[in-house]
C-alpha positions as CSV (number, residue, x, y, z in Angstrom):
1,M,9.0,3.5,-30.6
2,N,6.8,0.8,-32.1
3,A,3.3,1.4,-30.5
4,T,2.6,-2.4,-30.8
5,R,5.6,-3.5,-28.9
6,V,4.8,-5.6,-25.8
7,C,7.2,-6.7,-23.0
8,T,8.5,-10.2,-23.6
9,R,8.1,-11.1,-19.9
10,C,4.8,-9.4,-18.9
11,V,2.2,-7.6,-21.0
12,M,3.1,-3.9,-20.6
13,D,3.4,-1.8,-23.7
14,P,4.1,1.9,-24.7
15,S,0.7,3.0,-23.5
16,A,2.8,3.6,-20.4
17,S,4.6,6.7,-21.5
18,D,7.8,6.2,-19.5
19,I,8.3,2.5,-20.4
20,T,11.7,1.3,-21.5
21,F,12.9,-2.0,-22.9
22,D,16.2,-3.8,-22.5
23,A,18.0,-5.7,-25.3
24,A,15.9,-8.8,-24.6
25,G,12.6,-6.8,-24.8
26,V,11.9,-6.9,-21.1
27,C,10.3,-3.8,-19.8
28,S,11.3,-1.5,-17.0
29,Y,7.9,-2.0,-15.2
30,C,8.2,-5.7,-14.5
31,T,12.0,-5.4,-13.8
32,D,11.3,-2.8,-11.0
33,F,8.3,-4.8,-9.7
34,L,10.2,-8.0,-9.4
35,A,13.1,-6.4,-7.6
36,R,10.6,-5.1,-4.9
37,L,8.7,-8.4,-4.9
38,E,11.8,-10.3,-4.2
39,K,12.4,-8.4,-1.0
40,I,8.8,-9.2,0.2
41,R,9.2,-12.9,-0.7
42,R,12.5,-13.0,1.1
43,S,11.0,-11.6,4.3
44,V,8.1,-13.9,4.1
45,G,10.3,-17.0,3.6
46,E,12.8,-16.0,6.2
47,S,10.7,-16.6,9.3
48,Q,7.2,-17.5,10.4
49,A,8.1,-15.7,13.6
50,R,7.8,-12.4,11.8
51,V,4.1,-13.0,11.3
52,D,3.6,-14.4,14.8
53,D,5.3,-11.5,16.4
54,F,3.1,-9.0,14.5
55,I,-0.1,-10.9,15.3
56,A,0.9,-11.1,19.0
57,R,1.6,-7.4,19.0
58,V,-1.8,-6.5,17.5
59,K,-3.5,-8.8,20.1
60,A,-1.6,-7.3,23.0
61,E,-2.4,-3.7,22.0
62,G,-6.0,-4.6,21.6
63,R,-6.5,-6.3,24.9
64,G,-9.4,-5.0,26.8
65,K,-11.0,-3.4,23.7
66,D,-14.0,-4.6,21.6
67,Y,-11.6,-5.0,18.6
68,D,-7.9,-5.2,18.1
69,C,-7.7,-3.9,14.4
70,I,-9.6,-2.4,11.5
71,V,-10.0,-4.2,8.2
72,G,-11.4,-2.2,5.3
73,V,-13.6,-4.3,3.0
74,S,-14.8,-3.3,-0.4
75,G,-16.1,-6.7,-1.5
76,G,-13.1,-7.4,-3.7
77,V,-10.8,-10.5,-3.3
78,D,-7.9,-8.7,-1.7
79,S,-9.7,-7.0,1.2
80,S,-12.0,-10.1,1.7
81,Y,-9.0,-12.4,2.0
82,A,-7.3,-10.0,4.4
83,L,-10.3,-10.2,6.6
84,L,-10.4,-14.0,6.4
85,L,-6.7,-14.3,7.4
86,A,-7.1,-11.9,10.3
87,V,-9.9,-14.0,11.8
88,E,-8.0,-17.2,11.0
89,R,-5.1,-15.8,13.0
90,G,-7.2,-15.2,16.0
91,L,-7.6,-11.4,15.6
92,R,-10.8,-9.5,16.4
93,P,-11.2,-7.1,13.5
94,L,-13.9,-4.5,12.9
95,A,-14.8,-4.6,9.2
96,V,-15.3,-1.1,7.8
97,H,-17.0,-0.5,4.5
98,L,-17.7,2.7,2.6
99,D,-21.0,2.8,0.7
100,N,-20.9,5.5,-1.9
101,G,-24.1,4.5,-3.6
102,W,-22.5,2.5,-6.4
103,N,-22.2,-1.0,-4.9
104,S,-23.2,-3.8,-7.2
105,E,-25.6,-6.5,-6.0
106,L,-22.8,-9.0,-6.2
107,A,-20.6,-6.9,-3.9
108,T,-23.3,-6.5,-1.3
109,H,-23.9,-10.3,-1.5
110,N,-20.2,-11.0,-1.0
111,I,-19.7,-8.6,1.9
112,T,-22.8,-9.9,3.7
113,N,-21.8,-13.6,3.3
114,L,-18.2,-12.7,4.4
115,V,-19.0,-11.0,7.7
116,T,-21.8,-13.4,8.5
117,G,-19.7,-16.4,7.9
118,L,-16.7,-15.1,9.8
119,G,-18.7,-13.7,12.7
120,V,-17.3,-10.2,12.3
121,D,-18.9,-6.9,13.1
122,L,-19.4,-4.6,10.1
123,Y,-19.4,-0.8,10.2
124,T,-20.8,0.7,7.0
125,H,-20.5,4.5,6.4
126,V,-23.1,5.6,3.9
127,I,-22.0,8.8,2.1
128,D,-24.6,11.5,1.5
129,W,-25.6,10.8,-2.1
130,E,-26.4,14.4,-3.1
131,E,-23.1,15.6,-1.9
132,N,-21.2,12.7,-3.5
133,R,-23.0,13.2,-6.8
134,D,-22.1,16.8,-6.9
135,L,-18.5,16.0,-6.2
136,Q,-18.4,13.4,-9.0
137,R,-20.0,15.8,-11.4
138,S,-17.3,18.4,-10.5
139,F,-14.6,15.8,-11.4
140,F,-16.3,15.1,-14.7
141,A,-16.4,18.9,-15.4
142,A,-12.7,19.2,-14.5
143,H,-11.8,16.5,-17.1
144,V,-9.2,14.9,-14.7
145,V,-8.2,11.3,-15.0
146,D,-8.7,10.1,-11.5
147,I,-12.4,10.4,-10.7
148,E,-11.9,7.5,-8.2
149,L,-9.7,9.8,-6.1
150,L,-12.9,10.8,-4.4
151,M,-13.6,7.3,-3.2
152,D,-10.1,6.2,-2.5
153,N,-9.4,9.3,-0.4
154,A,-12.6,8.8,1.5
155,M,-11.9,5.2,2.1
156,Y,-8.5,6.0,3.7
157,A,-10.0,8.8,5.8
158,L,-12.8,6.5,7.1
159,N,-10.5,3.7,8.1
160,Y,-8.1,6.0,10.0
161,K,-10.9,7.8,11.7
162,Q,-12.6,4.5,12.8
163,A,-9.3,3.3,14.1
164,A,-8.9,6.4,16.2
165,K,-12.5,6.2,17.4
166,Q,-12.0,2.6,18.6
167,G,-8.6,3.4,20.1
168,L,-6.8,1.1,17.8
169,R,-3.4,1.3,16.1
170,W,-3.6,-1.2,13.3
171,I,-5.5,-1.0,10.0
172,L,-5.0,-4.3,8.0
173,G,-5.4,-3.4,4.4
174,G,-5.9,-5.7,1.4
175,T,-3.2,-3.6,-0.4
176,N,-0.4,-5.9,-1.4
177,L,2.7,-6.1,-3.7
178,A,2.0,-9.5,-5.2
179,T,-1.1,-8.5,-7.2
180,E,-1.0,-4.7,-7.4
181,G,2.6,-3.8,-6.8
182,M,3.4,-2.7,-10.3
183,H,3.6,1.1,-10.5
184,M,0.8,2.9,-12.4
185,P,2.1,4.7,-15.4
186,P,2.2,8.6,-15.3
187,G,-1.2,10.1,-16.0
188,W,-3.2,6.9,-15.2
189,N,-4.1,7.9,-11.7
190,H,-3.4,10.6,-9.1
191,Y,-1.9,10.9,-5.6
192,K,-4.5,9.6,-3.1
193,F,-4.1,12.0,-0.1
194,D,-4.8,15.1,-2.1
195,E,-7.6,16.9,-0.2
196,R,-6.5,20.2,-1.7
197,N,-7.1,18.9,-5.3
198,I,-10.6,17.7,-4.3
199,R,-11.6,21.0,-2.6
200,R,-10.2,23.1,-5.4
201,I,-12.1,21.2,-8.1
202,Q,-15.3,21.3,-6.0
203,A,-14.9,25.0,-5.4
204,R,-14.6,25.7,-9.1
205,F,-17.2,23.4,-10.5
206,G,-19.5,22.2,-7.7
207,T,-22.7,23.6,-6.3
208,H,-22.6,22.1,-2.9
209,R,-20.2,22.7,0.0
210,I,-18.3,19.7,1.3
211,K,-19.9,19.0,4.7
212,T,-20.0,15.2,5.4
213,H,-17.8,13.6,2.7
214,P,-14.7,12.0,4.4
215,L,-11.5,13.7,3.3
216,M,-7.8,13.1,4.1
217,S,-4.8,15.3,3.4
218,T,-1.1,14.8,3.4
219,T,-0.8,16.4,6.8
220,D,-3.6,14.2,8.0
221,Y,-1.7,11.1,6.9
222,L,1.5,12.3,8.6
223,W,-0.5,13.1,11.7
224,W,-2.1,9.6,11.9
225,E,1.0,7.7,11.0
226,Y,3.8,9.5,12.8
227,V,2.0,11.4,15.7
228,R,-0.9,9.2,16.6
229,H,0.9,6.0,15.4
230,V,-2.1,4.6,13.6
231,R,-0.5,2.2,11.1
232,W,-1.9,1.1,7.7
233,V,-0.3,-2.3,7.1
234,S,-0.4,-4.2,3.8
235,F,-1.4,-7.4,5.7
236,L,-1.3,-9.7,2.7
237,D,2.5,-9.0,2.3
238,Y,3.0,-11.1,5.5
239,F,1.9,-14.2,3.6
240,P,2.8,-15.9,0.3
241,Y,-0.3,-14.4,-1.4
242,D,-1.7,-16.0,-4.5
243,K,-4.9,-14.4,-5.8
244,F,-6.4,-17.5,-7.4
245,Q,-5.8,-19.6,-4.3
246,A,-7.3,-16.9,-2.2
247,L,-10.4,-16.8,-4.5
248,D,-10.8,-20.5,-4.3
249,R,-10.8,-20.4,-0.4
250,L,-13.2,-17.5,-0.4
251,Q,-15.6,-19.4,-2.7
252,K,-15.5,-22.6,-0.7
253,E,-15.5,-21.1,2.8
254,C,-17.6,-17.9,2.5
255,G,-19.8,-18.4,-0.6
256,Y,-17.9,-15.7,-2.4
257,K,-18.7,-15.0,-6.1
258,P,-16.0,-13.5,-8.3
259,Y,-16.0,-10.5,-10.6
260,P,-14.7,-10.5,-14.2
261,Y,-11.8,-8.1,-13.4
262,K,-10.2,-6.3,-10.5
263,H,-12.3,-3.5,-8.9
264,Y,-15.5,-4.5,-10.7
265,E,-17.4,-4.8,-7.4
266,S,-18.6,-1.1,-7.9
267,V,-20.8,-0.3,-10.8
268,F,-19.2,3.1,-11.2
269,T,-15.6,1.7,-11.0
270,R,-16.5,-0.9,-13.5
271,F,-17.8,1.7,-15.9
272,Y,-15.0,4.1,-15.2
273,Q,-12.2,1.5,-15.8
274,A,-13.8,-0.3,-18.7
275,Y,-15.4,2.6,-20.6
276,I,-14.2,6.0,-19.6
277,L,-10.4,5.4,-19.0
278,P,-9.8,3.5,-22.3
279,R,-11.8,5.8,-24.5
280,K,-11.1,9.2,-23.1
281,F,-7.7,8.8,-21.5
282,G,-6.2,5.9,-23.4
283,C,-5.6,3.8,-20.2
284,D,-6.5,0.2,-19.9
285,K,-5.8,-0.6,-16.2
286,R,-6.3,-4.3,-16.9
287,R,-2.8,-4.2,-18.5
288,T,-1.0,-3.3,-15.3
289,H,-3.2,-5.6,-13.2
290,L,-2.6,-8.6,-15.5
291,A,1.1,-7.7,-16.0
292,T,1.5,-7.9,-12.2
293,L,0.0,-11.3,-12.1
294,V,2.1,-12.5,-14.9
295,A,5.4,-11.2,-13.4
296,S,4.6,-12.7,-10.0
297,G,3.9,-16.1,-11.6
298,Q,0.2,-16.2,-10.9
299,M,-0.9,-16.2,-14.5
300,T,0.7,-17.2,-17.8
301,R,1.6,-14.4,-20.3
302,A,-0.5,-16.2,-23.0
303,D,-3.6,-16.1,-20.8
304,A,-3.1,-12.4,-20.0
305,M,-2.6,-11.5,-23.7
306,A,-5.8,-13.4,-24.6
307,M,-7.7,-11.5,-21.9
308,L,-6.4,-8.2,-23.3
309,E,-7.7,-9.1,-26.7
310,T,-11.2,-9.2,-25.3
311,P,-13.2,-5.9,-24.6
312,P,-13.0,-4.6,-21.0
313,Y,-16.8,-5.3,-20.8
314,P,-17.2,-9.1,-21.3
315,D,-20.9,-8.5,-21.9
316,P,-22.0,-5.8,-24.4
317,Q,-25.5,-5.6,-22.9
318,Q,-23.9,-4.9,-19.4
319,E,-21.9,-2.1,-21.0
320,K,-25.1,-0.6,-22.4
321,D,-26.9,-1.0,-19.1
322,D,-24.1,0.5,-17.1
323,R,-23.8,3.5,-19.4
324,E,-27.5,4.3,-19.1
325,F,-27.4,3.8,-15.4
326,V,-24.4,6.0,-14.7
327,I,-25.6,8.8,-17.0
328,K,-29.0,8.8,-15.4
329,K,-27.8,8.5,-11.8
330,L,-25.3,11.4,-12.2
331,G,-27.9,13.6,-13.9
332,F,-26.3,13.8,-17.3
333,T,-27.8,13.6,-20.7
334,D,-26.4,11.6,-23.7
335,E,-25.3,14.9,-25.2
336,T,-23.5,16.2,-22.1
337,F,-21.8,12.9,-21.5
338,G,-20.8,12.6,-25.2
339,A,-19.3,16.1,-25.0
340,Y,-17.4,15.1,-21.9
341,M,-15.9,12.0,-23.7
342,Q,-14.8,14.2,-26.6
343,A,-13.1,16.9,-24.5
344,P,-9.3,16.7,-23.9
345,P,-8.0,15.6,-20.5
346,V,-6.7,18.2,-18.0
347,P,-4.0,17.4,-15.5
348,H,-4.9,17.3,-11.8
349,A,-2.1,19.8,-11.0
350,S,-4.0,22.5,-13.0
351,Y,-6.3,22.8,-10.0
352,G,-3.8,22.7,-7.2
353,T,-2.2,19.6,-5.6
354,E,-0.5,18.4,-2.4
355,E,1.8,16.1,-4.4
356,P,4.9,18.4,-4.1
357,L,4.4,18.4,-0.3
358,Y,4.2,14.6,-0.2
359,R,7.4,14.3,-2.3
360,A,9.1,16.8,0.0
361,A,8.1,14.6,3.0
362,L,9.5,11.6,1.2
363,R,12.8,13.3,0.6
364,L,13.0,14.5,4.2
365,N,12.2,10.9,5.4
366,R,15.0,9.5,3.3
367,W,17.4,12.1,4.5
368,L,16.5,11.4,8.1
369,K,17.0,7.7,7.7
370,T,20.3,8.2,5.9
371,T,21.6,10.7,8.5
372,F,20.6,8.7,11.6
373,A,21.8,5.4,10.0
374,A,25.2,7.0,9.4
375,R,25.3,8.4,13.0
376,A,24.4,5.1,14.4
377,F,27.2,3.4,12.4
378,F,29.9,5.8,13.5
379,S,28.6,5.8,17.0
380,S,28.9,2.0,17.1
381,R,32.5,2.3,16.1
382,S,33.3,4.8,18.8
383,S,35.3,3.9,21.9
384,F,33.3,2.8,24.9
385,R,30.0,3.8,23.2
386,H,28.6,0.3,23.2
387,R,29.4,-3.0,24.8
388,T,28.7,-6.2,23.0
389,R,27.9,-9.4,24.8
390,W,29.8,-12.2,23.1
391,P,29.2,-15.9,23.9
392,L,32.6,-17.4,24.8
393,N,33.3,-21.0,25.6
394,G,29.9,-21.6,27.2
395,R,29.9,-18.3,29.1
396,S,29.6,-14.6,28.3
397,V,32.0,-11.8,28.7
398,W,31.6,-8.1,28.2
399,R,34.0,-6.8,25.5
400,A,34.7,-3.1,25.6
401,R,35.1,-1.6,22.2
402,C,38.1,0.7,22.2
403,W,38.8,2.0,18.7
404,G,40.7,5.1,19.5
405,A,37.8,7.4,18.6
406,T,37.4,8.6,22.2
407,P,40.0,11.2,23.3
408,G,42.5,9.6,25.6
409,C,42.2,6.1,24.4
410,T,44.2,5.2,21.3
411,S,44.7,1.5,21.5
412,S,42.6,-1.5,20.6
413,A,42.5,-2.8,24.1
414,W,40.6,-6.0,23.4
415,T,40.3,-7.6,20.0
416,P,38.5,-10.9,19.0
417,T,40.4,-13.4,16.9
418,N,37.1,-13.9,14.9
419,S,35.3,-10.6,14.3
420,T,31.9,-12.1,14.0
421,R,31.7,-14.7,16.7
422,P,35.0,-15.2,18.6
423,T,35.9,-18.3,20.4
424,S,38.7,-16.6,22.3
425,I,39.9,-13.1,23.1
426,T,43.5,-12.0,22.9
427,R,45.2,-8.9,24.5
428,S,46.5,-6.7,21.7
429,D,48.7,-4.6,23.9
430,A,50.6,-5.4,27.1
431,T,48.9,-2.4,28.7
432,C,46.1,-0.1,27.7
433,S,47.2,3.5,27.0
434,T,44.1,4.7,28.8
435,T,44.4,4.6,32.5
436,R,42.0,2.5,34.5
437,A,40.8,5.7,36.3
438,S,39.8,7.5,33.0
439,C,38.0,4.4,31.8
440,A,36.2,4.3,35.1
441,S,35.2,7.9,34.7
442,R,33.2,6.8,31.6
443,R,31.7,4.0,33.6
444,R,33.2,1.4,31.3
445,P,35.7,-1.2,32.4
446,C,39.1,-1.0,30.7
């Protein structure tokens, strides 16, 4: 495959190892993304009542409490706009922020202006720096691709735990399909609820025990979502979300200042995505972020291609400053960091992972949905199992469904002339083969 080939619709290329192209040169990534995006857009366009019903439910379940939902904020556009929309819709969110010691000054400025301007309470969890530094050093020593797994996992854990502490069911996330819905290629990141992977890597390479760092496992996720019924909701998917329109509103209404690229609100994330990933792992995450914006119609393909022609660091001096800052803060030397950059990557699975458990849970979930959907379908076809209320000539009648699936009743006692919304009902037989007494025994009128 030609290594310079680029999708004719978005900007994905063979740096994604599993990419395929059709005869027109359109890639599998944007084709899959657009199919899923269409479902979201259809649900958004179908009814404003869907949004109103959800908002009303959150308000009702939060009545009598200090807050009715959690909104995790990082200082990025997506989470900031989710908070703005929540307040605009009359919700009373608690903003939750995870400070891992890497916030840029701009991110701190944006978060402060946002919560002050919206009149929202902010809870900030400051991670123990020595423990966090040792964890990050362990991930460097393991040579795994997703160093940010530490912060992503902690962020999820913090939001769920704060929701439980406040007695709330709803976490409104800035996660969304419109700007980040394209799948990450294999080997570009790792499964985010993998507490086992974090603990195994730390046990092998670390010098500190994990005592205070928030962690979340697959079983924790299943517990919160399906037992405690604390729900993470991609709130922006309830709205026709356009990143650039959102940024414009945030700038005008909250004094928000933008970053050059997605996730650049953290100094470490900026250095990780712009320096470590492209040079050590051959991953430029700007490509999937920009491809998503192009496919969703929020950016032209020409503009995205032009941005990809520029270095991930717009300012060479900032690249130099960030490199020195990260190396010093993590306690590396130029020699040890250089050796790290030259060493080959190691898969996360080499250290143990919960990903097979998660995939098994997904398969079980699909099987349960399929099984119960099939049972519900056949149950609805069974005789006398359900009664349907049909509007008929200005009044309503109860129509007993009698399809012969129940022993003792083999006729179609009543059938509508129009199967979807009848205007009249005709008797299919002179008499029903099931006696009135046996129908009464099932507490259904014949």
